[in-house]
N, C-alpha and C positions, 0 to 999 in steps of 0.2 A: 156206433162206427161201419161201415160197412166194408166188407173183404175188399174188395177194389180200392178204397180210400184209406183204407191199412195201410196197404202194400202201396199204395202211393206214395205216400207221406214218409212211409220206411226206406225207401228210393232216395225221396225227397233228400231226407236226414241223411242218409249216408253217405250221398255223393257232395253234398254241403260239408261237410264233417272233411272228406278228403282233400276238395278242393283247396279249403283253408291249412290245412296239417301242411300241405305241398308250401303254403306260403310263409306260416310259421317256420319250419325248418332251415336249418340254413342251407344257403344251393351248395351244389356239388363242384360248384367252380372254385369258392371259396378253401381255405388254407386253412386245416389239413385236410386235403382231398380224399385222402381214403378216411380219413372219420368222419369226416358229411357225407359220403357216401352211405359206409355202414350205416350212419342216422339214417338218412331217407330208406336205404334198401329195408329195414327192420320193419319199420314202419309206416313204411306208404304202400310196399308189397300186399296187399289184400287185405282180408280181414273185416269180419261184422261189424265190425265198430259199435254193437253193440253197449258200451260202458258211454260213449259218447252221447248215441239215441237215447241213452234212459235220460242223461244229465239236462240235455237239451226237452225231454217230454217231460219231465218232472219240472223245468222249470217251464212248461207253457200250462201246466197243471193249477200253478201259482200266478199265473196272471200273465207270463212273461213279457215284465218289466225292462230288462232288458236281453236282446234277443240276441245281439253281435259279444255280449258278456257271455249267455249262457253260451253260446257255438266255441269260442275261445278257450270256456272252462273246461267244454268236451271234449275239444282236443288237446289240453292236458294232461286227462286224463288217461286217454290214445297215445300219449308220449309216453306216459308212464309205462302204463301199460305193455308201451314197445320193448322199453327196456326191463320187465321182470321179464319176457318173452327171451328177451339174447341170452341174459342170464342162467335161467330157466336150462336155456337146453346147452350148456356149457359142457365137457366133458365132467367135469368135476362135480356136478349136480346132476340133469337127468340123461344127460350123454344124447340129447337128437339131434341127427344130422339134416331133417326135413324139418322143415316149417311152414306151413302157409302153403304145401303143394312146391315149394323149390327151397334149395339148400340153406340150412341153420346160416345165421348170421358168421358163425366162426368155423364155420367151413368155407362162406366165398370168402369170408377178411380174414381171416386167423384167429384165434384166439386172442391175443392181447388186444388187437385194434377193438373187437367184440366187446370184453370186457369194457374199455373206455368208452365206447360209443353206448353200452349201456348206462354207462357211471354221466355222460354227457347228457342223454336226454332224459335221464332222471332231475337234473339241474335244471332242461331243459324246462320240463313240466312246469314246474314251480314258478321259473321267470313268467312265464308266461299266463298263469295262473293268479299269477302277481298282478299282471298289468289287463288283467279283465275291466270292462268296462262296466262298474258298479261302484254303488257307495263302496268306502272306506270299509267300513265295519261289517261288510258284508262280504267281500272279501277278502279279510282277515280270517273271517268265521270258517270259509271254505279254506283255505289256505291251515286253520288248523286243522280240517276235517283231514286232509291228506295225509299231512304230513303226521298226522298219528296213525292213519290207513297204511303207509309206507313205511313204518318205522318197524322196531323190534316186537313189538303189543302183536302185529297185526302181519300185514306181506313177509317180513324177513323172518318174524319170529315162528308165522307158520312151516315159513320154508327149510328151516331151520327143524322142527317138530318132525318134519317127513322125512327129510334125511334120517334123523337120527330114529325115524321108526322101523327104517329097512330091518325086515328080519324079525321085527317083535310083531306078537300075536294080539292081534287087531280089537280093540275093545270099542264100545259105544261110545266111550269117553275121548279116547284117541281120536276116532274117525273125528268127533266133534270140534275137537281142538285144531285137529290141522284142518278142517275142510273153513269152518268159519274164519280162519287168522289167514290160509292160505288165499281163499276165493273168493269169501263172501263178505269180508269188509270190504272189498274194492268194489262192489254191488252195489252195495248199500252206502258207499260215500261216492256213488256217483249220482244216485238217486237224491242223495242230501248237499252236491254240493249246488245241484240245480236248483233244489227248493230255498236252501240257504242263499244265494244271488237274488232268489225272488222277494226273499223277505217273509216268508211263510210263519216264522213265529220258533219258538222252540219246542212246545208242543209236538207241532204236526213234524218238525222235523225231524223228532224221535220217533215218530209214528211209521214218517217213511223210510227211513235209515234200519228200522226196524221190519217192515216188509222187504226192504233192498236186502238184510240177511237172510231171508227164507229162501228169496228167488237165488242169489248165490250158494247159498248150500243146495237148491235142487238143479242148479249148471252144473258144482263140481260133482254130484252125485251119478246128472248124466252122461259128465266126460266119464265117469268111472265106468261106467256100463260100458259106452262105447269103445272102452281101450280093449272090452272083450269081446264086442262084439260087433263092431262100427268096419268100417273099410279106410283104410289106407289111402285111395282113391281120393273117399268124400273126405274125410277129415284131414288131409293134406298133412300129415305127419305120421312120424311111427308108432304104432300101435303094440299092445300085446307085451309091454314092457312091464307094466306094474305089477303082475305077477309074478315076473322074473326076478324083479327087484325086491320083493316081500316088500313092497307099498303098500301101506296103513291105504285100503280105499275099504268105503261101504260097502260093497257087494262082500266085498272079506267078511263083512259081521251077520248082515243081511238077505246075503243071497239076492242073485239078478233080480227074483219077481220083489220080495220086498220090497229092494229099491227103488222096483218102479211104483209099489204101492205109495212110498214116501214121495217120491218126486209129484206123482199127482194132489195127494194132500197139500202138503207145500204151496204149490200151484195155484190149487183151488184159491185154499185160504190168504194166495198173496190178491191174487185176483180179486176176492172179493174187498178186502181189505183197502184198495187201490179205488176200487169203485164207490165205497165208502168214504174216501177223501175228494169225490168230483168227478173219478175219471170217465171221459166220455166214451171210452175203448181202448183206446192206442195203448198203454201202457199193459191195459189187462191184454190183449191180445198180442202183445212182444213177451210176459209174461208165458205166456201160452204157447211161443213157439219153441219154447224152452224144454215143457215138457212134452211136446210133439215129436223131436228129436228120439223120441226110443218109446212111444207111443204102438 
């Protein structure tokens, strides 16, 4: 796939997901207005839509039999991701006042409304996915992937481990535990749900989710590096907080250069693996974009 073709498809996917999200979320005029306004603010106000795009691209990789279904699944992933960002930014967690270049949800709407908006978004994500246009058994499989990802074994458990790790000595084992759960698994689920809805089969589902974990791990390492070296204007959020709070990060164990090498290796392996699955270049270039942020 040529670069211009890739960029055009990427923009098309991003805009398509944004338009559908605006339809799937409750209107700001629907009561309670404050809650629905907060939900839309947190979900529609920017973002790369990476997880949703990965879902659609994975579905296309396996034949694209249910394009509308994969689009709604992509939106469910973005809605769930928005909930995690609202809660991550809360004063009791990462205490970030800026998200995507604007005030965090709790700053704009108050802490109580932000918590409830996150709760409502999580429920909405499962509702949207449950109504996805695809065979029932594939929808149920996708729901299982998302439910496991969102629970105590992955997203929530990873966040708890991240909080409890503050001030502790960073070790490779602790970095792996947190990064694989807090970030990598949702990337894996994004690829997995798109593939599951396409009816890819158990073996290929396992394979593409394994690729997703590598990509997701690389994504989190990149975030760790950018927290040290990045620009707040470009990142759209507060930086330099990891070291101040004693967070468990990849650079804390392996250094900046070592972390860059790991990102390069993970992305190279992922691009090769997805090519072997039949990717014509779109997913591979998506993966490469993650690494280029710190190249």
